[in-house]
C-alpha positions in Angstrom: 0.0 0.0 0.0 2.8 2.4 0.9 4.5 1.7 -2.4 1.3 2.4 -4.2 0.9 5.8 -2.4 4.5 6.8 -3.2 3.9 5.8 -6.8 0.8 8.0 -7.0 2.6 10.9 -5.4 5.5 10.5 -7.9 3.1 10.4 -10.8 1.3 13.5 -9.6 4.6 15.4 -9.1 5.7 14.4 -12.6 2.4 15.7 -14.0 2.8 19.0 -12.2 6.4 19.4 -13.4 5.6 18.6 -17.0 6.2 21.9 -18.8 3.3 23.4 -20.8 4.0 23.7 -24.5 5.3 27.0 -25.7 5.1 28.3 -29.3 7.9 30.1 -31.0 7.6 32.8 -33.6 7.8 30.6 -36.7 5.0 29.0 -38.7 6.4 25.5 -38.1 6.1 25.8 -34.3 2.8 27.7 -34.4 1.3 25.0 -36.7 1.5 22.6 -33.8 -1.3 24.5 -32.1 -4.9 23.2 -32.8 -6.2 26.1 -34.9 -9.8 24.9 -34.7 -10.8 24.6 -31.0 -13.4 22.0 -30.1 -15.6 24.6 -28.4 -15.7 26.5 -31.7 -16.6 23.4 -33.7 -19.5 22.8 -31.3 -20.7 26.4 -30.9 -21.6 27.0 -34.5 -23.4 30.4 -33.9 -22.1 33.7 -32.5 -22.9 37.4 -32.6 -20.7 40.6 -32.7 -21.4 44.3 -33.2 -20.0 47.0 -35.4 -20.2 49.9 -33.0 -18.1 52.9 -32.2 -17.5 56.4 -33.6 -18.7 55.0 -36.9 -22.2 54.7 -35.5 -22.6 58.4 -34.9 -23.1 59.8 -38.4 -25.7 57.1 -39.0 -25.6 57.8 -42.7 -24.9 55.6 -45.8 -22.9 52.7 -44.3 -19.8 51.8 -42.3 -17.6 53.3 -44.9 -19.0 56.7 -44.4 -15.7 57.8 -42.6 -13.8 57.1 -45.8 -16.3 58.3 -48.4 -16.9 61.6 -46.6 -13.4 62.4 -47.7 -13.9 61.7 -51.4 -15.2 64.7 -53.4 -18.2 63.9 -55.6 -19.7 61.2 -53.3 -23.0 61.5 -51.6 -21.3 61.1 -48.3 -19.0 64.1 -49.0 -22.0 66.3 -50.0 -24.0 65.1 -46.9 -21.1 65.9 -44.6 -20.6 69.4 -45.9 -24.3 70.2 -45.9 -24.9 68.8 -42.4 -21.7 69.7 -40.5 -19.8 72.2 -42.7 -16.4 72.1 -44.3 -14.0 69.3 -43.3 -11.6 71.9 -42.0 -14.3 73.0 -39.5 -15.7 69.6 -38.7 -13.7 66.4 -39.5 -14.3 62.8 -38.7 -12.4 63.2 -35.5 -15.0 65.7 -34.4 -17.6 62.9 -34.1 -15.6 61.4 -31.2 -17.2 63.7 -28.5 -20.6 62.7 -30.0 -20.0 59.1 -29.3 -21.3 59.0 -25.7 -22.7 55.5 -25.4 -24.9 56.9 -22.7 -27.4 54.1 -22.9 -25.0 51.2 -23.4 -25.8 48.3 -21.0 -23.3 45.4 -21.4 -25.5 43.1 -19.3 -28.5 43.8 -21.5 -26.4 43.1 -24.6 -25.1 39.8 -23.2 -28.6 38.8 -22.1 -29.9 39.4 -25.6 -27.1 37.5 -27.2 -27.7 34.6 -24.9 -31.4 34.6 -25.7 -30.5 34.6 -29.4 -28.8 31.2 -29.0 -25.3 32.6 -29.6 -22.4 30.6 -28.0 -19.8 33.3 -28.6 -20.2 37.0 -28.8 -18.3 40.3 -28.7 -17.5 43.5 -30.3 -15.4 45.3 -32.9 -12.3 46.2 -30.9 -11.0 48.6 -33.5 -12.4 49.3 -36.9 -10.7 50.9 -40.0 -11.3 54.3 -38.5 -8.6 54.0 -35.8 -10.9 54.1 -32.8 -10.2 51.7 -30.0 -13.2 50.5 -27.9 -11.0 49.9 -24.8 -8.7 52.0 -22.7 -5.6 51.7 -24.9 -2.3 53.0 -23.6 -1.0 53.1 -27.2 -3.9 54.6 -29.1 -5.1 58.0 -27.7 -8.3 57.6 -29.7 -9.9 55.3 -27.2 -13.2 54.9 -25.3 -11.8 55.5 -21.9 -9.9 58.7 -22.6 -12.4 60.1 -25.1 -16.0 59.7 -26.1 -17.9 57.5 -23.6 -15.1 57.6 -21.1 -15.9 54.0 -20.4 -14.1 50.7 -21.2 -17.0 49.4 -23.4 -15.0 46.4 -24.6 -14.1 45.4 -21.0 -17.6 45.8 -19.8 -19.0 43.6 -22.6 -16.2 41.0 -22.1 -17.1 40.7 -18.4 -20.9 40.4 -19.1 -20.5 37.8 -21.9 -18.2 35.7 -19.8 -20.7 35.8 -16.9 -23.1 34.1 -19.3 -20.5 31.3 -20.0 -20.3 32.4 -23.6 -17.0 32.7 -25.4 -15.7 36.3 -26.0 -14.9 37.7 -29.4 -12.8 40.7 -30.3 -12.5 41.8 -33.9 -9.7 43.9 -35.5 -10.1 45.8 -38.7 -7.3 48.3 -38.2 -4.8 47.0 -40.8 -6.6 49.0 -43.4 -6.2 52.2 -41.4 -2.5 52.6 -42.5 -2.1 55.0 -45.4 0.5 53.7 -47.8 0.0 55.9 -50.9 0.9 59.3 -49.5 3.6 59.8 -52.2 1.5 58.4 -55.0 -1.4 60.8 -55.8 -2.8 58.5 -58.5 -3.5 55.9 -55.7 -4.9 58.2 -53.0 -8.4 56.6 -53.6 -7.1 53.0 -53.5 -9.2 51.5 -50.7 -6.3 49.4 -49.4 -6.0 52.5 -47.1 -9.3 53.4 -45.5 -8.7 57.1 -45.3 -7.7 58.6 -48.6 -4.8 61.0 -48.4 -5.8 64.5 -49.5 -3.6 67.6 -48.8 -6.8 69.7 -48.5 -8.4 67.5 -45.8 -7.6 66.4 -42.2 -6.5 63.0 -43.6 -3.2 64.6 -44.5 -2.7 66.3 -41.1 0.7 65.8 -39.6 -0.5 66.8 -36.2 0.6 63.7 -34.1 -2.9 63.2 -32.7 -4.8 63.5 -35.9 -2.2 61.6 -37.9 -2.7 58.7 -35.6 -6.4 58.5 -36.2 -6.2 58.9 -40.0 -3.3 56.4 -40.4 -0.9 59.0 -41.7 2.1 57.6 -39.8 5.1 55.5 -40.7 4.8 51.8 -41.4 7.2 51.0 -38.5 5.1 53.0 -36.0 1.9 51.5 -37.3 3.2 47.9 -37.1 4.4 48.5 -33.6 1.0 49.9 -32.6 -0.7 47.0 -34.3 1.1 44.3 -32.3 1.0 46.4 -29.1 -2.7 47.0 -29.2 -3.4 43.3 -29.8 -1.3 42.4 -26.8 -3.3 44.9 -24.7 -6.6 43.2 -25.6 -5.2 39.8 -25.0 -3.7 40.7 -21.7 -6.7 42.6 -20.4 -9.7 40.7 -21.8 -8.4 37.3 -22.9 -10.6 36.9 -26.0 -11.4 33.3 -27.1 -11.8 34.3 -30.7 -9.9 37.1 -32.5 -11.3 38.0 -35.9 -9.2 39.8 -38.5 -10.7 41.7 -41.3 -8.8 41.9 -44.6 -5.6 43.8 -45.5 -3.4 42.1 -42.9 -1.1 41.4 -45.8 0.1 45.0 -45.1 1.5 43.7 -41.8 5.0 42.1 -42.0 5.1 38.4 -41.3 7.4 38.9 -38.3 4.6 40.8 -36.5 2.0 38.2 -37.5 4.1 35.5 -36.1 4.8 37.5 -32.9 1.0 38.0 -32.5 0.2 34.3 -33.0 2.9 33.1 -30.6 1.8 35.6 -28.0 -1.9 34.6 -28.3 -1.2 30.9 -28.2 1.2 31.0 -25.3 -1.3 33.2 -23.4 -3.9 30.6 -24.0 -1.6 27.8 -22.7 -1.0 29.8 -19.5 -4.8 30.2 -19.1 -5.5 26.6 -19.9 -7.9 27.5 -22.7 -8.4 27.0 -26.4 -8.4 30.1 -28.7 -9.0 30.7 -32.3 -8.2 33.5 -34.8 -9.4 33.9 -38.3 -8.0 35.3 -41.6 -9.3 36.2 -45.0 -8.0 35.0 -48.4 -4.8 33.4 -47.1 -3.4 36.4 -45.2 -2.4 34.0 -42.4 -1.5 30.3 -43.0 -4.4 27.8 -42.6 -2.1 25.8 -40.3 -2.5 28.4 -37.6 -5.9 30.1 -38.3 -9.3 29.6 -39.8 -10.5 31.1 -43.0 -13.4 33.6 -42.8 -15.8 34.2 -45.7 -17.4 37.6 -45.3 -20.9 37.5 -46.7 -20.1 34.2 -48.3 -19.3 30.5 -47.7 -18.1 27.2 -49.2 -20.3 25.3 -51.6 -19.2 21.9 -50.4 -18.2 20.0 -47.2 -14.6 20.9 -46.3 -12.0 19.1 -44.2 -11.0 22.4 -42.6 -13.4 24.2 -40.2 -14.2 27.8 -41.2 -16.3 30.9 -40.4 -18.9 33.0 -42.2 -19.6 36.5 -40.9 -22.9 38.0 -42.0 -24.9 40.9 -40.8 -28.5 41.2 -39.7 -28.7 44.3 -41.9 -28.8 45.2 -45.5 -26.2 47.6 -46.9 -24.2 48.5 -43.8 -22.5 46.8 -41.0 -22.9 49.8 -38.7 -26.1 51.6 -37.7 -27.7 54.1 -40.1 -31.0 55.9 -39.9 -32.3 54.0 -42.9 -30.9 50.6 -42.1 -32.7 47.7 -43.8 -32.9 44.3 -42.3 -32.8 40.7 -43.5 -35.6 38.3 -42.8 -35.1 35.9 -39.9 -35.7 32.8 -42.1 -32.9 33.9 -44.5 -30.4 34.1 -41.6 -31.5 30.7 -40.3 -31.1 29.2 -43.8 -27.6 30.6 -44.0 -26.8 29.1 -40.6 -28.1 25.7 -41.6 -26.2 25.8 -44.9 -22.9 26.9 -43.2 -23.1 24.2 -40.5 -23.9 21.5 -43.0 -20.6 22.2 -44.8 -18.4 22.3 -41.6 -18.5 26.0 -40.8 -19.8 28.4 -38.2 -21.8 31.7 -38.5 -21.0 34.9 -36.7 -23.9 37.4 -37.1 -23.3 41.1 -36.9 -25.7 43.6 -35.2 -25.6 47.4 -35.6 -26.3 49.3 -32.3 -27.0 53.0 -32.4 -24.4 55.5 -31.2 -26.1 55.7 -27.8 -25.6 52.0 -27.2 -29.1 50.8 -27.9 -29.6 47.8 -30.2 -32.8 48.7 -32.1 -35.9 46.7 -31.3 -36.3 45.4 -34.9 -32.8 43.9 -34.7 -33.5 42.5 -31.2 -36.7 40.9 -32.5 -34.7 39.1 -35.3 -32.2 37.8 -32.7 -35.0 36.6 -30.4 -36.7 34.8 -33.3 -33.4 33.0 -34.1 -33.1 32.1 -30.4 -36.7 30.7 -30.4 -35.9 28.6 -33.4 -32.7 27.3 -31.8 -34.5 26.4 -28.6 -36.5 23.9 -30.6 -34.0 22.9 -33.3 -30.6 23.6 -31.7 -29.7 19.9 -31.3 -29.3 19.8 -35.1 -26.9 22.7 -34.9 -24.9 22.7 -31.7 -22.2 20.0 -31.4 -23.1 18.6 -34.8 -20.8 17.6 -37.6 -21.4 17.3 -41.4 -23.0 14.1 -42.7 -21.9 12.3 -45.8 -23.6 14.9 -48.0 -24.4 18.5 -47.0 -27.8 18.7 -48.6 -30.1 18.4 -51.6 -32.6 20.5 -53.5 -33.1 22.7 -56.5 -31.2 25.8 -55.2 -27.5 25.7 -56.1 -24.5 27.7 -54.9 -22.2 27.7 -57.9 -19.0 28.9 -56.2 -17.3 29.3 -52.9 -15.9 32.6 -51.6 -16.8 36.0 -50.1 -19.5 38.4 -51.0 -21.8 36.0 -52.7 -25.1 37.1 -54.2 -28.2 36.3 -52.0 -29.4 32.8 -52.4 -33.1 32.2 -51.7 -33.9 28.7 -50.6 -37.1 26.8 -50.9 -38.9 24.1 -48.8 -37.5 21.6 -51.3 -33.9 22.5 -50.1 -32.6 20.3 -47.3 -29.4 20.5 -45.3 -28.0 17.6 -43.2 -26.0 17.4 -40.0 -25.3 14.5 -37.7 -24.4 13.4 -34.2 -23.0 9.9 -34.0 -25.9 7.7 -35.3 -28.4 10.5 -35.5 -28.9 12.4 -38.8 -30.8 15.7 -38.9 -32.5 16.9 -42.1 -33.1 20.6 -41.9 -35.9 21.5 -44.3 -35.6 25.2 -45.4 -39.2 26.2 -45.3 -42.6 24.6 -44.8 -43.7 22.5 -47.8 -47.3 22.4 -46.6 -49.5 20.2 -44.4 -49.9 16.5 -45.2 -47.4 16.8 -48.0 -45.2 13.9 -49.1 -41.5 14.7 -48.8 -38.7 12.6 -50.3 -35.1 12.9 -49.0 -33.2 11.9 -52.1 -29.9 11.6 -50.3 -31.1 8.2 -48.9 -30.4 6.4 -52.2 -27.8 3.9 -53.3 -26.7 6.4 -56.0 -25.8 9.0 -53.3 -24.7 6.8 -50.4 -23.0 4.0 -52.3 -25.2 1.1 -51.2 -24.7 2.2 -47.6 -28.2 3.5 -46.7 -28.4 3.5 -42.9 -31.0 1.3 -41.2 -33.5 3.6 -39.6 -34.9 3.1 -36.1 -37.2 6.0 -35.7 -38.0 9.4 -37.3 -39.4 12.4 -35.4 -39.8 16.1 -36.0 -38.3 18.5 -33.5 -41.1 20.5 -31.8 -43.8 18.0 -32.9 -45.1 15.3 -30.6 -46.9 13.2 -33.2 -45.7 10.2 -35.0 -44.0 10.4 -38.3 -44.5 7.4 -40.7 -41.8 6.8 -43.3 -40.5 4.2 -45.9 -37.4 3.7 -47.9 -38.3 3.9 -51.6 -36.2 3.7 -54.7 -36.2 7.5 -54.9 -35.2 8.0 -51.3 -36.6 8.3 -47.8 -40.3 9.1 -48.1 -42.3 10.7 -45.3 -45.4 12.8 -44.8 -45.5 16.2 -43.1 -47.9 16.6 -40.2 -51.3 18.1 -40.6 -50.1 21.3 -38.9 -47.4 23.8 -39.7 -44.3 23.2 -37.5 -42.3 26.3 -38.5 -42.5 28.4 -41.7 -38.8 29.3 -41.4 -37.3 25.8 -41.2 -38.0 22.6 -39.4 -35.9 19.6 -38.5 -36.4 15.9 -39.2 -34.5 13.7 -36.7 -33.5 10.4 -38.1 -32.2 7.9 -35.6 -30.3 5.0 -37.2 -28.9 1.7 -36.0 -25.4 2.4 -37.1 
């Protein structure tokens, strides 16, 4: 017995002394980190918000801050007519107007939880050079100016209280002006603010130059890595989302960021994820994001789609149009069936209120997920992602809207259970054939079915395997006009 106790003590001591893995600043070392955390593969659905100084003008779209500096645009005309000449009122003059006086982080977190989101957060810094936290590096920040509150920190704490994962997104790489000496390229949108000697974007005042990205590459790069470290150290985000143009950042800084983020996660004994667009980071260390797009097939690699609840703008405007709830649910089902996750953007007003019409959409999504979430959360792709008449011809970002029909079906699975998500209501007492359940599709491996049920419906569902597929009949009552789920439990 004594020998056994000593052995246990020795084993425990060895476990305690086993050093945690550390990651060096090279892609080979960083590739050893699991870039797709299990929590992320299970979560499937998250929410974040485009909110900050960009929300104050409430005009056109989230690129107002850029377009107001381009002569001839509607935004330029609107700005001059509403606020006066840029020399009298520049974009930086919106900062005192961003007061966030009605921002309630706990109310946001509660709404996000009710929507069914498993991860949630906020744009930490957009293209406009505004930091939503108390940055020691960037003077244009929410603690020293504007709200005089650490809005990112407040939201981080509120989200973590709900046991959701926290997201911080960074869009700041586009902020750096790189065409100052090339007048023919001043309007190239690789740089968010166009250089113009007649406008504040060309100011060499150290404070204004920082906001408008009119600084040296070296200083900008140091700020980029420094601000990322601030957010990692202070708020420990579980997911960091990068918008495009990080190809402007030298690889050495990218490697330094990844190593810092991964090593911090090891210290905190947690899994983290960060995303990239169009190959701007290696897939061996980060997941690809498809803004307003997605893959058209099942992929081995896990990925992310970010979409917005609105039409035309990511940030709030006074004329903001909204998508229909069913369209968002259809995108979610399509994304999950192909091995992806969806992060949905909301657009709060400058005062911090998320408009009721946006809240209602989130709550409708949450209600749908309460009934049908088992087909989404923790699921994995089946042998085929789906079937139906509506086709997605290509993969990528910024795809045209796809309108699905009740004849379009998306599949997910959990062990021996298959879920068929029908993207609409085909009608009461209608025969429905799942054509995936044929030898032609499954290669003579049609699963043996034990039972079939419909989530949210207590009645029995009769079925039969026919030559054309799995045949069943819809109930004599509408289950859900947005989408409903057929649960197929198999023997193997």
